[in-house]
C-alpha positions as CSV (number, residue, x, y, z in Angstrom):
1,X,191.5,64.5,40.2
2,X,191.7,64.2,43.9
3,X,195.5,64.8,43.7
4,X,194.4,68.0,41.5
5,X,192.2,69.2,44.2
6,X,194.6,68.7,46.9
7,X,196.9,70.9,44.9
8,X,194.8,73.8,44.3
9,X,193.8,73.7,48.1
10,X,197.5,74.2,48.8
11,X,198.2,77.0,46.4
12,X,195.0,78.5,47.8
13,X,196.1,78.2,51.2
14,X,199.6,79.5,50.6
15,X,198.5,82.4,48.5
16,X,196.1,83.5,51.6
17,X,199.2,83.5,53.9
18,X,201.4,85.1,51.9
19,X,199.1,88.0,51.1
20,X,200.9,88.5,47.6
21,X,203.1,85.7,45.9
22,X,204.8,84.8,42.7
23,X,204.8,81.2,41.1
24,X,208.3,80.6,43.0
25,X,207.4,81.9,46.3
26,X,204.0,79.8,46.1
27,X,205.9,77.0,45.1
28,X,208.6,77.1,47.9
29,X,205.3,77.4,50.5
30,X,203.9,74.4,48.9
31,X,206.5,72.0,47.9
32,X,205.2,71.9,44.6
33,X,206.9,72.7,41.2
34,X,207.0,75.9,39.8
35,X,204.9,74.5,36.7
36,X,202.4,73.1,38.5
37,X,201.9,76.3,40.8
38,X,201.7,78.2,37.4
39,X,199.4,75.9,35.8
40,X,196.9,76.2,38.8
41,X,197.4,80.2,39.2
42,X,196.2,80.1,35.5
43,X,193.0,78.5,36.3
44,X,192.1,80.4,39.4
45,X,193.2,83.4,37.7
46,X,190.5,82.5,34.6
47,X,187.7,82.3,37.2
48,X,188.1,85.2,39.1
49,X,189.6,83.6,42.3
50,X,193.0,85.1,41.9
51,X,194.1,88.5,40.8
52,X,197.5,89.5,38.9
53,X,198.6,92.5,40.5
54,X,201.7,94.6,39.7
55,X,205.1,92.8,38.6
56,X,207.6,91.9,41.1
57,X,210.7,94.3,41.1
58,X,213.3,93.2,38.8
59,X,217.0,92.0,40.2
60,X,218.5,91.8,36.7
61,X,215.9,89.4,35.2
62,X,212.5,89.4,33.7
63,X,210.4,90.4,36.6
64,X,207.8,87.8,37.8
65,X,204.1,88.3,37.8
66,X,202.6,88.7,41.4
67,X,199.2,87.4,42.4
68,X,196.8,87.9,45.4
69,X,194.1,85.9,46.6
70,X,190.4,87.5,45.5
71,X,189.0,87.1,48.8
72,X,185.6,88.3,47.6
73,X,185.3,86.0,44.9
74,X,182.8,84.2,47.1
75,X,180.9,84.8,50.1
76,X,179.5,82.0,52.6
77,X,176.6,82.8,54.8
78,X,176.5,81.9,58.6
79,X,173.2,81.3,60.7
80,X,173.3,80.5,64.4
81,X,170.2,80.2,66.1
82,X,169.6,79.6,70.0
83,X,167.1,79.4,72.5
84,X,168.0,80.5,76.3
85,X,165.7,80.6,78.9
86,X,162.8,80.6,76.1
87,X,164.4,83.5,74.0
88,X,164.8,82.5,70.6
89,X,167.5,84.5,68.8
90,X,169.1,84.2,65.2
91,X,172.7,85.6,64.3
92,X,173.8,85.7,61.0
93,X,176.9,86.6,59.5
94,X,178.0,87.2,55.6
95,X,181.8,86.5,55.4
96,X,184.4,86.3,52.5
97,X,186.9,83.9,51.7
98,X,189.5,84.9,54.3
99,X,186.8,84.7,57.0
100,X,186.5,89.0,57.1
101,X,182.5,89.6,57.9
102,X,180.8,91.7,55.5
103,X,177.5,91.9,57.3
104,X,176.3,90.9,60.7
105,X,173.0,90.9,62.3
106,X,171.3,89.9,65.4
107,X,167.7,89.8,66.4
108,X,165.1,87.8,68.4
109,X,162.6,85.6,66.9
110,X,159.5,84.8,68.1
111,X,160.2,80.9,66.9
112,X,162.8,79.0,64.9
113,X,161.6,76.3,62.7
114,X,162.8,74.9,59.1
115,X,160.8,77.7,57.3
116,X,162.2,80.6,59.0
117,X,165.8,79.4,58.5
118,X,164.9,78.8,55.0
119,X,163.2,82.3,54.7
120,X,166.6,83.8,55.8
121,X,168.7,81.9,53.2
122,X,166.7,83.1,50.6
123,X,166.9,86.5,51.5
124,X,170.5,86.2,52.0
125,X,171.2,84.5,48.7
126,X,169.0,86.8,46.9
127,X,170.8,90.0,48.4
128,X,174.3,88.1,47.6
129,X,174.2,86.4,44.6
130,X,177.9,84.9,45.2
131,X,177.0,82.9,48.5
132,X,178.6,79.5,47.8
133,X,178.0,77.9,51.3
134,X,176.1,78.2,54.0
135,X,177.2,77.2,58.1
136,X,174.4,76.6,60.5
137,X,175.1,76.1,64.3
138,X,172.3,74.8,66.4
139,X,171.7,73.9,69.9
140,X,171.4,70.1,69.4
141,X,172.9,67.0,68.4
142,X,173.6,66.5,64.6
143,X,174.1,63.0,63.2
144,X,174.2,62.2,59.6
145,X,172.3,65.3,58.7
146,X,169.5,64.7,61.0
147,X,169.2,67.2,63.9
148,X,168.3,64.8,67.1
149,X,167.8,66.3,70.9
150,X,168.1,69.9,71.3
151,X,167.1,73.1,72.8
152,X,164.6,73.9,69.8
153,X,161.9,71.3,69.6
154,X,161.1,72.6,66.1
155,X,164.1,71.6,64.7
156,X,164.4,68.1,66.0
157,X,164.2,65.1,63.3
158,X,164.6,67.8,60.6
159,X,167.1,66.7,58.3
160,X,168.1,70.6,57.6
161,X,171.3,70.2,55.5
162,X,169.7,67.9,53.1
163,X,166.6,69.9,52.3
164,X,168.5,73.3,52.1
165,X,170.9,71.6,49.9
166,X,168.6,70.4,47.5
167,X,166.6,73.7,47.4
168,X,169.5,75.8,46.9
169,X,172.3,73.9,45.4
170,X,174.8,75.2,47.9
171,X,177.4,73.4,50.5
172,X,175.4,73.2,53.6
173,X,176.8,72.4,57.0
174,X,175.1,72.0,59.8
175,X,176.9,71.7,63.4
176,X,176.4,71.5,67.1
177,X,176.6,75.2,68.6
178,X,178.9,74.0,71.5
179,X,181.0,72.1,69.2
180,X,181.5,75.2,67.3
181,X,182.4,77.4,70.0
182,X,185.3,75.0,71.0
183,X,186.4,75.3,67.8
184,X,186.1,78.9,67.2
185,X,187.9,79.4,70.9
186,X,191.0,77.1,70.3
187,X,191.5,79.0,67.0
188,X,191.1,82.5,68.3
189,X,193.4,81.7,71.0
190,X,195.9,80.1,68.5
191,X,196.7,77.0,70.9
192,X,199.0,74.7,69.8
193,X,196.9,72.4,67.8
194,X,198.0,69.1,70.0
195,X,196.4,70.7,73.0
196,X,193.5,69.2,74.3
197,X,190.5,71.8,75.1
198,X,186.9,71.5,76.5
199,X,184.2,74.0,76.5
200,X,181.3,73.3,79.0
201,X,177.9,75.6,78.4
202,X,175.7,75.9,81.2
203,X,172.6,77.5,79.6
204,X,169.7,78.8,81.8
205,X,166.4,77.0,81.2
206,X,168.2,74.1,79.1
207,X,170.7,71.1,79.4
208,X,174.3,71.5,79.6
209,X,176.7,70.5,76.7
210,X,180.3,70.3,76.0
211,X,182.5,70.6,73.0
212,X,185.8,69.1,72.9
213,X,188.8,69.7,70.9
214,X,191.9,67.4,70.4
215,X,194.7,67.7,68.1
216,X,192.8,70.5,66.4
217,X,189.9,68.6,65.8
218,X,186.3,68.4,66.9
219,X,185.6,65.4,68.8
220,X,182.3,64.2,68.3
221,X,182.0,60.6,68.8
222,X,180.5,57.4,67.0
223,X,177.1,59.0,66.6
224,X,177.8,62.7,67.4
225,X,176.8,62.1,70.9
226,X,180.3,63.2,72.5
227,X,180.3,65.9,74.8
228,X,176.5,65.4,75.8
229,X,177.3,65.7,79.6
230,X,173.7,66.3,80.9
231,X,173.7,62.3,80.2
232,X,175.7,61.8,83.0
233,X,174.8,59.9,86.0
234,X,174.3,63.0,88.1
235,X,171.3,61.4,89.9
236,X,169.2,63.9,88.3
237,X,167.0,63.4,85.1
238,X,167.5,66.2,82.3
239,X,164.2,67.6,83.3
240,X,165.3,67.7,87.0
241,X,168.5,69.4,86.0
242,X,166.8,72.1,84.4
243,X,164.6,72.5,87.3
244,X,167.7,72.6,89.8
245,X,169.1,75.7,87.9
246,X,167.0,78.0,90.0
247,X,168.8,76.1,93.2
248,X,172.3,77.6,93.2
249,X,173.5,74.8,95.6
250,X,172.5,71.7,93.7
251,X,173.3,73.3,90.2
252,X,177.0,74.3,91.5
253,X,177.5,71.0,92.7
254,X,176.3,69.7,89.2
255,X,178.6,71.7,87.2
256,X,181.4,70.6,89.4
257,X,180.8,67.0,88.9
258,X,180.3,67.5,85.1
259,X,183.9,69.0,85.3
260,X,185.3,66.6,87.1
261,X,184.0,63.8,84.6
262,X,185.6,66.0,81.7
263,X,188.7,66.0,83.4
264,X,189.0,62.4,84.3
265,X,187.7,61.1,80.9
266,X,190.1,63.5,78.4
267,X,192.6,65.1,80.6
268,X,192.1,68.7,78.8
269,X,194.9,71.2,79.4
270,X,192.1,73.9,79.4
271,X,188.6,74.1,80.3
272,X,186.2,76.9,79.3
273,X,183.1,77.2,81.4
274,X,180.3,79.5,79.9
275,X,176.3,80.0,79.8
276,X,173.8,82.1,81.5
277,X,174.4,80.1,84.8
278,X,177.6,81.6,85.3
279,X,176.3,84.7,86.0
280,X,173.8,83.7,88.7
281,X,176.1,82.3,91.6
282,X,179.2,84.2,93.1
283,X,181.0,81.2,93.3
284,X,181.4,81.0,89.6
285,X,183.1,84.6,89.7
286,X,186.6,83.4,89.5
287,X,187.8,80.1,88.5
288,X,189.1,79.5,91.7
289,X,185.4,78.8,92.9
290,X,185.3,75.8,90.5
291,X,189.0,74.6,90.9
292,X,189.2,74.7,94.7
293,X,186.0,72.2,94.3
294,X,187.6,70.0,91.5
295,X,191.0,69.7,93.4
296,X,188.9,67.8,96.3
297,X,188.7,65.3,93.8
298,X,191.4,65.5,91.1
299,X,195.1,65.5,91.6
300,X,196.3,68.9,91.4
301,X,199.0,67.8,88.8
302,X,196.2,66.7,86.6
303,X,194.0,69.8,86.8
304,X,193.6,72.0,83.9
305,X,193.1,75.7,83.5
306,X,189.9,76.8,84.2
307,X,188.4,79.8,82.6
308,X,185.3,81.3,82.9
309,X,183.9,83.5,79.8
310,X,180.3,84.6,80.4
311,X,179.6,85.0,76.8
312,X,181.3,82.9,74.0
313,X,179.0,83.8,71.3
314,X,182.3,85.3,69.4
315,X,183.8,82.0,69.7
316,X,181.1,80.2,68.2
317,X,180.3,82.6,65.4
318,X,184.2,82.3,64.6
319,X,184.0,78.6,64.9
320,X,181.0,78.8,62.4
321,X,183.0,80.9,59.7
322,X,185.9,78.3,59.9
323,X,183.8,75.1,59.6
324,X,181.8,76.7,56.5
325,X,185.0,77.8,55.0
326,X,186.7,74.4,55.4
327,X,183.4,72.7,53.8
328,X,184.2,74.3,50.4
329,X,187.5,72.9,50.4
330,X,188.3,69.3,49.1
331,X,187.2,66.5,51.9
332,X,190.9,65.8,52.3
333,X,192.4,67.1,55.3
334,X,196.1,67.9,55.2
335,X,197.4,68.0,58.5
336,X,201.3,69.1,59.1
337,X,202.7,66.8,61.8
338,X,205.3,68.7,63.8
339,X,208.5,66.9,64.8
């Protein structure tokens, strides 16, 4: 059964990449036999996930049937909630199975809790009956389905995914927002999979956090605590770190120490620095401001490329769409190893 699921995913992935394909071209792309591809295509055709289009131009023999993937066979709902400086915001996007956004909205909210997210999903699934999966990005630690410490207190200790899945019977994925940002950033930049990348977020009024991607995978650690850089021994409690965001000299020093720590631990090729605090200090206007300070500690040959991005919400949404689409595939991840 598991092998069949993998083969179905291979065929779907190949057809999405090819845009239009025959049994033979899909077989060449997947390494599966023509007969296996034919059986899978018939199955997908039967449930409307694949559409048969015009015949291939004949080269003397019987023209082959051609197929395209029906990207609108199902939709996903992606919801990103945030709290920066006490301002709550909800962003949602409806996307099809190739990640194309069908509808998107962003609005401020008085508060964000389970009931607010539940109500939004109820509205979206009422409007789009073919939603098959929901992805939710939250500013907090997510471990085994339970939300731990984070920027939205109303969501702490809430088993968000389990409760929503029980109610809607949909695939529900809940992920840390900085992890999503790092994942989306890597995919949008089309970095090589073996590149190590970190995104460090310094929001206004909340603790900093980092997302790490190595070999194309989000690094979550043993208890999904990886990247919680506000717990580094910076000589300031988390509460004091937040208070010191009003003191440019102190928080610039905290930023540099945080970035140096990341460099020393994972030796990334690229670090993207983002968040509201990057707009408050002229020393952060260029990457040289941070790089010069880091180079006082880190040997130059080990320094990563440092990028300042004031707003990475698009990267977060891109990562959320990718993670949600991946959640719909079977839980075996196929990796192409470059030789």
